[in-house]
C-alpha positions as a Markdown table, in Angstrom:
| # | Residue | x | y | z |
|---|---|---|---|---|
| 1 | Met | 0.0 | -0.1 | -0.1 |
| 2 | Gly | 1.2 | 3.5 | -0.7 |
| 3 | Ala | 2.9 | 5.7 | 1.9 |
| 4 | Gly | 0.0 | 8.0 | 2.2 |
| 5 | Met | -2.2 | 5.0 | 3.5 |
| 6 | Ile | -2.5 | 3.8 | 7.0 |
| 7 | Leu | -3.5 | 0.3 | 7.8 |
| 8 | Leu | -6.7 | 0.6 | 10.1 |
| 9 | Gly | -8.0 | -2.7 | 10.3 |
| 10 | Glu | -8.1 | -6.4 | 8.7 |
| 11 | Ile | -11.1 | -8.7 | 7.9 |
| 12 | Gly | -11.3 | -12.1 | 9.6 |
| 13 | Arg | -13.2 | -14.9 | 9.2 |
| 14 | Pro | -17.0 | -15.2 | 8.1 |
| 15 | His | -19.8 | -15.1 | 10.8 |
| 16 | Gly | -22.9 | -17.0 | 9.9 |
| 17 | Val | -24.1 | -17.5 | 6.3 |
| 18 | Arg | -25.4 | -14.2 | 5.3 |
| 19 | Gly | -21.9 | -12.5 | 4.7 |
| 20 | Leu | -21.1 | -10.9 | 7.9 |
| 21 | Val | -17.3 | -11.0 | 8.7 |
| 22 | Arg | -15.2 | -10.7 | 11.8 |
| 23 | Val | -13.1 | -7.5 | 12.0 |
| 24 | Arg | -10.0 | -6.5 | 13.8 |
| 25 | Ser | -9.7 | -2.6 | 14.2 |
| 26 | Phe | -6.4 | -1.0 | 14.9 |
| 27 | Ala | -8.1 | 2.1 | 15.8 |
| 28 | Ala | -8.0 | 3.3 | 19.5 |
| 29 | Ala | -11.8 | 2.1 | 19.7 |
| 30 | Pro | -13.4 | -0.7 | 17.5 |
| 31 | Glu | -15.8 | 1.9 | 16.1 |
| 32 | Gly | -12.9 | 4.0 | 14.8 |
| 33 | Leu | -12.6 | 1.5 | 12.1 |
| 34 | Thr | -15.4 | 3.3 | 10.1 |
| 35 | Ala | -15.0 | 6.7 | 11.6 |
| 36 | Tyr | -12.5 | 8.0 | 9.2 |
| 37 | Gly | -14.2 | 7.8 | 5.9 |
| 38 | Pro | -14.0 | 5.2 | 3.0 |
| 39 | Leu | -11.7 | 2.2 | 3.5 |
| 40 | Val | -9.8 | 0.6 | 0.7 |
| 41 | Asp | -8.0 | -2.7 | 0.4 |
| 42 | Gln | -4.3 | -3.3 | -0.6 |
| 43 | Ala | -5.3 | -2.9 | -4.3 |
| 44 | Gly | -7.1 | 0.5 | -3.5 |
| 45 | Arg | -10.7 | -1.0 | -4.1 |
| 46 | Pro | -13.1 | 0.6 | -1.7 |
| 47 | Leu | -15.0 | -1.4 | 0.7 |
| 48 | Val | -18.0 | -0.1 | 2.7 |
| 49 | Leu | -18.3 | -1.6 | 6.1 |
| 50 | Thr | -21.0 | -1.3 | 8.5 |
| 51 | Leu | -20.2 | -2.3 | 12.3 |
| 52 | Val | -23.0 | -4.5 | 13.7 |
| 53 | Ala | -20.9 | -5.2 | 16.9 |
| 54 | Pro | -17.6 | -4.1 | 17.8 |
| 55 | Asp | -15.8 | -6.9 | 16.0 |
| 56 | Leu | -18.4 | -7.8 | 13.5 |
| 57 | Ala | -19.3 | -6.2 | 10.2 |
| 58 | Arg | -21.5 | -6.2 | 7.1 |
| 59 | Ile | -19.8 | -5.3 | 3.8 |
| 60 | Asp | -21.7 | -3.7 | 1.0 |
| 61 | Gly | -22.2 | -6.3 | -1.7 |
| 62 | Ile | -21.2 | -9.4 | 0.3 |
| 63 | Thr | -24.4 | -11.6 | 1.0 |
| 64 | Asp | -23.2 | -15.0 | 1.7 |
| 65 | Arg | -20.6 | -17.1 | 3.7 |
| 66 | Asp | -18.3 | -18.0 | 0.4 |
| 67 | Ala | -18.1 | -14.3 | -0.7 |
| 68 | Ala | -17.2 | -13.3 | 3.0 |
| 69 | Ala | -14.7 | -16.1 | 3.2 |
| 70 | Arg | -12.7 | -14.7 | 0.2 |
| 71 | Leu | -12.2 | -11.5 | 2.0 |
| 72 | Thr | -10.5 | -13.2 | 5.1 |
| 73 | Gly | -7.1 | -11.5 | 5.7 |
| 74 | Thr | -7.9 | -8.4 | 3.7 |
| 75 | Lys | -6.3 | -5.4 | 5.2 |
| 76 | Leu | -8.4 | -2.0 | 5.3 |
| 77 | Tyr | -6.5 | 1.3 | 4.8 |
| 78 | Val | -7.5 | 4.8 | 5.1 |
| 79 | Pro | -5.7 | 7.9 | 3.6 |
| 80 | Arg | -3.1 | 9.3 | 6.4 |
| 81 | Glu | -4.9 | 12.9 | 6.0 |
| 82 | Ala | -8.2 | 11.4 | 6.9 |
| 83 | Leu | -6.8 | 10.7 | 10.6 |
| 84 | Pro | -6.2 | 13.1 | 13.3 |
| 85 | Pro | -2.7 | 14.3 | 13.8 |
| 86 | Pro | -1.0 | 12.3 | 16.5 |
| 87 | Glu | -0.7 | 13.9 | 20.0 |
| 88 | Glu | 2.6 | 14.9 | 21.7 |
| 89 | Glu | 4.5 | 11.6 | 22.5 |
| 90 | Glu | 2.4 | 9.8 | 19.9 |
| 91 | Phe | 2.8 | 8.6 | 16.5 |
| 92 | Tyr | 1.4 | 6.2 | 14.0 |
| 93 | Leu | 3.1 | 2.9 | 13.9 |
| 94 | Ala | 3.5 | 3.3 | 10.0 |
| 95 | Asp | 5.9 | 6.2 | 10.8 |
| 96 | Leu | 8.4 | 3.8 | 12.4 |
| 97 | Gln | 9.0 | 1.9 | 9.2 |
| 98 | Gly | 12.2 | 2.9 | 7.6 |
| 99 | Met | 13.6 | 4.6 | 10.6 |
| 100 | Ala | 17.2 | 4.3 | 11.6 |
| 101 | Ala | 17.8 | 2.4 | 14.9 |
| 102 | Phe | 20.8 | 3.2 | 17.1 |
| 103 | Thr | 22.1 | 2.0 | 20.3 |
| 104 | Glu | 22.5 | 4.4 | 23.2 |
| 105 | Ala | 26.2 | 4.6 | 22.3 |
| 106 | Gly | 25.4 | 5.4 | 18.7 |
| 107 | Glu | 26.0 | 2.1 | 17.1 |
| 108 | Ser | 23.9 | 1.4 | 14.2 |
| 109 | Leu | 21.4 | -1.4 | 14.6 |
| 110 | Gly | 19.9 | -1.1 | 11.0 |
| 111 | Glu | 16.5 | 0.1 | 10.3 |
| 112 | Val | 12.9 | -0.9 | 11.1 |
| 113 | Arg | 11.8 | -3.1 | 8.4 |
| 114 | Ala | 8.3 | -3.7 | 9.7 |
| 115 | Val | 6.2 | -3.3 | 13.0 |
| 116 | Glu | 4.2 | -6.4 | 13.9 |
| 117 | Asp | 1.8 | -7.4 | 16.6 |
| 118 | His | 0.7 | -11.0 | 16.8 |
| 119 | Gly | -1.2 | -10.4 | 20.1 |
| 120 | Gly | 1.6 | -10.2 | 22.8 |
| 121 | Gly | 2.3 | -6.5 | 21.9 |
| 122 | Ala | 4.0 | -4.7 | 19.1 |
| 123 | Phe | 7.6 | -5.3 | 18.3 |
| 124 | Leu | 10.0 | -3.9 | 15.7 |
| 125 | Val | 11.9 | -6.2 | 13.1 |
| 126 | Leu | 15.1 | -4.5 | 12.5 |
| 127 | Ser | 17.1 | -5.3 | 9.3 |
| 128 | Gly | 20.3 | -6.9 | 9.8 |
| 129 | Pro | 22.6 | -8.8 | 9.9 |
| 130 | Pro | 21.6 | -10.0 | 12.3 |
| 131 | Glu | 17.9 | -9.4 | 12.1 |
| 132 | Arg | 16.5 | -8.4 | 15.4 |
| 133 | Leu | 13.1 | -8.3 | 17.1 |
| 134 | Ile | 12.7 | -5.5 | 19.5 |
| 135 | Pro | 9.7 | -5.2 | 22.0 |
| 136 | Phe | 8.1 | -2.1 | 21.3 |
| 137 | Thr | 8.3 | -0.8 | 24.9 |
| 138 | Arg | 9.5 | 2.3 | 26.5 |
| 139 | Ala | 12.4 | 0.3 | 28.0 |
| 140 | Ala | 13.6 | -1.2 | 24.8 |
| 141 | Val | 12.9 | 1.8 | 22.7 |
| 142 | Pro | 13.4 | 4.8 | 25.0 |
| 143 | Val | 13.8 | 7.4 | 22.1 |
| 144 | Val | 11.4 | 7.9 | 19.2 |
| 145 | Asp | 12.4 | 10.9 | 16.9 |
| 146 | Val | 9.8 | 11.1 | 14.2 |
| 147 | Ala | 11.3 | 14.3 | 12.8 |
| 148 | Ala | 14.9 | 12.9 | 12.5 |
| 149 | Arg | 13.6 | 9.3 | 11.5 |
| 150 | Arg | 15.7 | 7.9 | 14.3 |
| 151 | Leu | 15.2 | 5.4 | 17.2 |
| 152 | Val | 17.3 | 4.6 | 20.1 |
| 153 | Ile | 17.2 | 1.0 | 21.1 |
| 154 | Val | 18.2 | -0.8 | 24.1 |
| 155 | Pro | 18.2 | -4.4 | 22.8 |
| 156 | Pro | 17.4 | -7.2 | 25.2 |
| 157 | Ala | 19.8 | -10.2 | 25.0 |
| 158 | Glu | 17.2 | -12.3 | 23.3 |
| 159 | Ser | 16.5 | -9.7 | 20.5 |
| 160 | Val | 18.8 | -11.6 | 18.1 |
| 161 | Val | 16.8 | -14.0 | 15.6 |
| 162 | Gly | 19.7 | -15.4 | 13.7 |
| 163 | Arg | 23.3 | -16.1 | 14.6 |
| 164 | Glu | 25.8 | -13.9 | 13.2 |
| 165 | Glu | 27.5 | -16.6 | 11.2 |
| 166 | Asp | 24.3 | -17.4 | 9.7 |
| 167 | Ala | 23.9 | -13.8 | 8.3 |
| 168 | Ala | 27.1 | -13.9 | 6.4 |
């Protein structure tokens, strides 16, 4: 998806036989998924969602389970300008991608290749070698300078994914 788009949610599995789907909202509140205007998928196609519960939606044009199942895993985006500007000490996770990462001593650790969250909290994937997974906590990432596109990282010992000799 383009740089001007922010991931706001994802379509999950179908619910029932009439085309309803589970949805996962990445907004501060579940209803934020539909609060910022039209959503689009990865290809830029518009999807009109109506929330029927905090995690359940009806999608215009989807009326049966099979059609709903084909949308499982579809990521939902909004234009960045549709979202409010971040507050002081806040930022969008998409802003972190591509930022340079350094230790407190100034040693380069690579750059943020991705920000992922699989249910246990967000973590940063730093390019390698070696590739590192860094928990996105204030203890591990004490400085986030969005303007300078720079992070300061205090890497935990278990953050190395591959061994140095594997990276060569």
